[in-house]
N, C-alpha and C positions, 0 to 999 in steps of 0.2 A: 492470624487477623493482622496486627499491628505490623509485622514484618512485610506481609504481602502489600499492604497499602504504601510502606516505604519503598519497595521495589517498583510497584506502579508508578510513583511519584518520580523516582530516579529514571524510568524508562521515559516517561512523559517529558521530563526535562532535557533528556538526550534527544529525543524527535524535535523539540523545540529549537535545539541547537543546530540540528541539521536544517530545518526549516529556515533559521536565521541565514544559513550558508546560501541557500537558495535565493533568498530574497536580496542578498548582496552580491549574486553572481550576474555578471553583465550579460552572459548568455540567455538569461531568463528576464532581462529587463523590459522586454516589449510584451511579456505574457501578461494577458489581462486578468485583474483580480487574482493576482499571484498569491496574496496573503490569505485571503478566502480560501482558495483552492488548496493551499499547503494546510491549513486549519482542517478542512474536511478529509484531506486526504490521510493525515495524522489520526483523526478519530477512526476513519475506516480501517487504517493500518492496526491500530491498537485492538479493534473488535475482531479480528482475524488473527491475531497473535496468540493461538490457543494454548502454547506451553510457556507463554509469559518470559521468552527468552529474548525477546525484542527482534524475532524474526518469525516470518510466515512458512510453515513447513509444509509438507505435501497436504496433511490434513486440514491444515488452515486453508489452503487454496482450493482445497476440494469443497470445504464448506462455503467459501466464497463463491465459488462457481455455481455451486447448487442453490445458493440464494438468489443468483442472478437468473435462475431458471435454466442454466445451460450446463448441465451435469457433464462431467468429463471422465475418461477412463484414468487409471493411474498412469498409464503411458503418455496419454495426451498431457496430463498434469506435471509429469516429468519433463516433457519436451517444453512445456511453458516456461518451467523453472529454469532450464538450461538456456533458453532464449533471453530471458531476464538477465540471468547472471553471467552469460556468457561461458557456462558450464563451468565456473569456479566454485560453486556451491550448490549444496542440496536444499537450501532455504533461500529465502528471498529478505534481504535486509531493507531496512527503511529507505536507505539512500538509491537503492537499485528501483525500489517500489516508485519512489518520486520521479526519478529520472524515466521511468517508464511511462509513468502517467502524464509527464510534462513533455516528454519526447515524442519522435514520430515512430513509435514502434507498431507492431501488427495490430492488426483490427482485434483480433481475439484478446489480446492483452487490454485494449482499449475498454473492452466490456467491463473491465474489473473495475473501472471509474464511474460507471453508470449504474449504481446499485440503487433501487428504489426503495425510498423510506417513506411510508405512509405519512409520518408526521412532519418531515422536512422535505417533501417532495423528491426529486431526484437529485443525486449529487453527480454531476456529469462535468468532467473537465476535458471532454473530447474536442 
């Protein structure tokens, strides 16, 4: 209970620090509503970090794609992870996730940012 809450809080602070880096990065200064987009991405990322390790693994990505209504095979998911990480990891860290969402990456990956939430409309940073 208490340890889990502490872990979650530490992860949230880590994600906040990365968001701050993006807010201060000159490369993204022209990005419209950057602070709001980063906040939305942070919440979306935390939702699919199933193992609470601060990374989205294959199963987290699988769940995310299923929620989008575009289920993928394990091979397709592995290809997506390679595209995002450049082949350096089997998981997607938050920095790669944000870079992917704010960058000009593939259309399939952009789908990840358009998860429909009945309560909050759509989060779309496309």
